[in-house]
N, C-alpha and C positions, 0 to 999 in steps of 0.2 A: 247305555255304553256310552267311556267319557272319551273325548276328543285332546289330543294335546299337540300342538302345534309346535315342529321342531325343526331349528335352520342351524345348519353347519356354519353359518357366518362367512361362505364361499367367496373367495376371492374374485369380482366382477370384472377385472381387467384380463387383457390378453396374459397367458401364463405358459412357458414352457412343457414338454412332457417329460416324465423321470422322477424318481423319488431319490435322496433330496430334491428339489425342485431350486435351479437356478435363479437368481435375481437378475436377471439380464435385461426385462421388462417390465420388473417390479416398478410401479406407480405409487407414491405415496397418497395422491391422490382420488385413485383407486380403491386402494385399501381402507382411505376415510370412507368413500362411497359405500363402499362395500358394509361395513359396520355400520354405518347409518341406515342404511338400508335393511339390514337385519333387524335393527331396532325398530322402524317404522313398522317394520311387519308384525312381530311381537306387540307392537302397542295395537295394530288392528286387531290382533288375534283375541286379546285380551278385550278388547271392545265389544268385538262381534260374537263373545262367548265361550271362547274356548276353555275347557276345564283346566289345561295345564301349559305352559310355554316351557319349552326344554331346550337343551342343548348340550354340547359333547366336547371333548378333548380330541384336539388332531395335533402334527408337529410336520414343521419342516415343509410345507407344500400350500397350495391354493386350496385345498378340499377345504379347509377349517380355517378361520382367522381366530380361535381361541385354544391356544397353547396351554391357557390355564384356565379354564371357563368359569371357576369362582370368581374371577376378575368383571366377566360380563356377569354373572349373575348379581353380584354387587349392582352394577348398572340398572338391571333389570327389577331388583326390589323395589326403585323409585319409577318403575311403571308399570308395574304388575299389583296393583290393589285389591285384586279378587282370586284370580287365577293362583293356581301352586304353580312354583317353579323346580323344575326337573333338570337335575344334573346327570344325564344320561351318557356317560357317565364320568366318573375320575378314573384314570387308569392305574389305579393302585399299586401291581406289583413293580412300577418303575418309579413310586412315589414315595415320599415319607410316608406312611400311614397316620401319625399323630399329628401332622400339620392338615393329613385331609380331614380328621375328625374336629380338629377346631376350625377350619373354614366351613366345615358342614354346620356345626354347631352356631356360627357365627351367623350365616345366612338365617338360619330357623329363628333365631332370635329377631332378627332385622324384619321377618314377616311373620311372625307373632304364629310361626307353626305351620307355614305354607312349604315347605322344601320337600321333594321328594331325592333319596340318594342313590344315584346309579352307579354302581360299581362294577367296573369292567378288567376284562384282560389287557385289551386294546390290540392291534394289529400288528403281524410279527414285525414292520418296519419300528416300529416304536420302542423295540427296546435295543434297537441300533441306535434312536434318540438319544437313550440315558447309558447307552453300554450297560445294557443287564440282559444277563443268558437266558434268550427266549426259553430254552429247557427247564428254566424253572420257574416260567412264567406259572402254572397252575398252583405248586406250593407257595409261591410268592403269594400267589390272588388267595389262595385260603387262608394261612397266616393273618396275612394284611386286614383281610374283610374280620376276620376272630379279635383280633387287636383294635381296629375302629372300633368296633361294639363293644370293648371293654371301656374304651375310654370314654364312652359316651354313658356308660351305667356304674361304673365305680366312682364310688362318694370320696375314697381315702385315696390319696397318694398310694402307686404303685412301682415296684420295677417288672419288666419286660425281658425275659431271656430268652428268645424263640431262636430258631436255625436262621432266621432272614433277616429278623432284625432285632437289636439291643438295647435299651432304654434303662439307665439307672432308675430314674426317678418321672413318673408322668402324673399330672393332675391338671387337665385340662379347664380352662376357662375360656368363655362362658359353657354352660354345660346346654344342648339341645333345649330347645320349648318345648317339643312334643316327647312324651312320656310312654316309653321309656326312650325313645328316639325315632328321627325318621323312620317311615317306609323305605325297606330298600329293597333295589331291584339289580340282578346280574343279568348279564347276556348268558342265555341258554341253548345255544342254536346246536350245539354239538350234546352227543347223550352224556358225555361226561358232565358237562355243566351242567344238565338240567337232574340230574341225578344228584349231582351237590347240592343246589337251590333248592331242591326240595327237602333233602338231610339236614341244610343250613337254617329251613324255614325263611327262606326270602322268595319274593317276587320273583317271579321270570320277565325277562325281556329278549325278543326276538324280532332282531335286526338283520340287514343283509342276506337275507333267506327269501324263501317261498312258502305259502300257504302252506302245499303239500306237506314240507320239510317242517315248517313250525308248527302242523298239527301233531306230527309223529313225535317232537320233541315235548309239546303241550300235555300229549297223551301219558309219554314215560312221567313228567314232571307230576303228573296229578295220581298219578299210579303210586310212585314212590312215595309223595307224600302220604298218602294214605295208609303205606305199608307203614310207614314211620309215626302213624297216629294222628295224624289231621288232613283238615281238609282245605286245600287252596278253595280263596274265593274268586268269583268272577275277575276283579281289578289285579289277581295276583298275576295275569295274563297280559302282558302289554308285546303289541307288535307294529312294526315301527315299515312306512310306506310312503310313496309318494301319490300325492296328488295335484290335480287341477280341473277346475270347476268353470265352465262357461253359460253364457245365456242358453247354448244349444250345444249337440254335439257336433256340429259341424263347425261352430267357431273354436272349440278347444281342439279339435284337429287341425283348423287351422292355426291356434297358436302353438301348437307341438312342431309344425311345420317351420313355421318363423322361427322357434327357438333355436333352429340347427345353423341359423348365421348368426347367433352371437356368441362369444369367446366361448373356444374349445375349454370344458372341464373336464377333473379327474374325479373317479370317484375313488375310492379307498381299496373296493376290488381292484381296477385297473392300475392302482398302486402299487398291489401287492403284487401283480402278476410279476413283475420285474424283482421281484425280492426273494422269490421263493430259493434261490441260492443260499439268500442268508438264514434261512431257516432249517434247510436241507439239512436232516440226520438229526434234529435237534429234537422231536417229538412235538414241536409246537401244537400243534392242528390237534392231536391228542389220535382218533380212531382212523382207520383208513377211507371209512364212511366221512369222514367229517372231512378231512382232506378233502378227497373227491367231490363232496358237495361245495367247497368254498371253490374248488376250478370252473364247475358248472353254472356257476349263477348268474353268469353274464346271457340273458335273453337274448335273441336275434334281433327283434324289433317292439314295437309298441304293441302289436298285438299278445305277442308270445309274454311281454311284460304283465300284461293285464290280465291275462289269462292263470298266470301263474302268482298274482295278486300281488303283484312287487308295484303298481301303478293301480290308480282310479281315478279317470278322467272321462269328462263327459259334461252335460248338461246336469243340474239339481238330480233330473230325474234319475238320471243313466247313474250317477254315482251313489245314490242311495242304493240302486239295485246291486250294484257290485259291492257294496259295503255289506248288503244284509248277505249275499254271498260266502262271504269271510266271517260273517258273525255265525252262521251256519256250520259253518264247517271246522272254524278253527275256537271261536266262541270266546273271541280276547275281550276283556274289560275295558283295555286302556286303547285306542289307535293314537300312535305317535306319527303325526304327518307331516313329511316334508313336501315344501313346493316343487312338482319336479321338473320347473326350471324357471328363469329369471327372467321375463321379458318385459320389465317395465311395466307399467300400470295395470297392465293385463294380469301380472301375479298379485300384486294388491286387491284387485276386482277378485279374483279367484278365490283369497281368504275370506274375505268379507262373502261373497256367495255363499260360501263352504257354511261360514256361521249363522247366515240368514237364512238359508233355505235346504242346508244338507242335516247340521248340526241339531233343530229341533225334531226332527223326525228318526235320526239314530240312538239319540238320548234313551226311545222307548224301546229299544232291541232287547 
């Protein structure tokens, strides 16, 4: 099993609630510190043996300071000389797909083929960001993904006349370093997305969910892929969760308690709670099951989150046991791991402990 270190590049200073988040207490110094801290965590993760370094796209709030993750990934190419750089991902329905294809290709050349391409529909609020109708999200995503792949593989200039995207002439330079293109992951926590991923023969990313729900989605994905005539590998399943490792279980819990005194932070789920009115009636969430799942992901406390597989926390021994249980249930090939909280040097130490005392053991799972 592979381990990916994920950072949303959280704003580490005080921030008000709501979305879009007002900049009433925004600090240039805190923004710079947040980015430098994230970069240092990536450097440590590369040093201690994480297989991937991953990042994602977020807009208009402190949950992430990477509205264009391609820019930060360009910086990571100068830090990561071994690990793959995974953009998980670009929110392609609200972007220019040709530009996305070009930027991924540039990064793939810079890393000599170490880029992983994540393609996301995004969270509902992101359609407000760029004034895109969320009711079109699924159709726009599917067409954008097809166009990006075509940009990567077509050698002659071509035109594209789709439902949502139209271009007179396309011929991207440079081409991706990997042949035919970088591996593609897409979010598949809903049944509709899992079925589409299997039909499109792309890998499945499972985030902002729980192990029981992710297992159902993965089973549907594997079953649909077999019906389509192909067998996903173990690495075709990625699961994102949070982690914190300390020398002992007691220290890990003490760190968790200490984190409560740090600046309040917003998760994408918390932001979207106040945004349901934006997407009401648009069909963005797909099935009713998917909508209810999105509303019910907020676990009551740490024990609930550990039980649901949203967090692993404890000593290296405890964390290995928790990850083994997830492996036996969900069987992901890649774990995309985000630091559960930011508490200064303890967070950096957690990354080191995971790399040194957990990672060597889970690679054999």
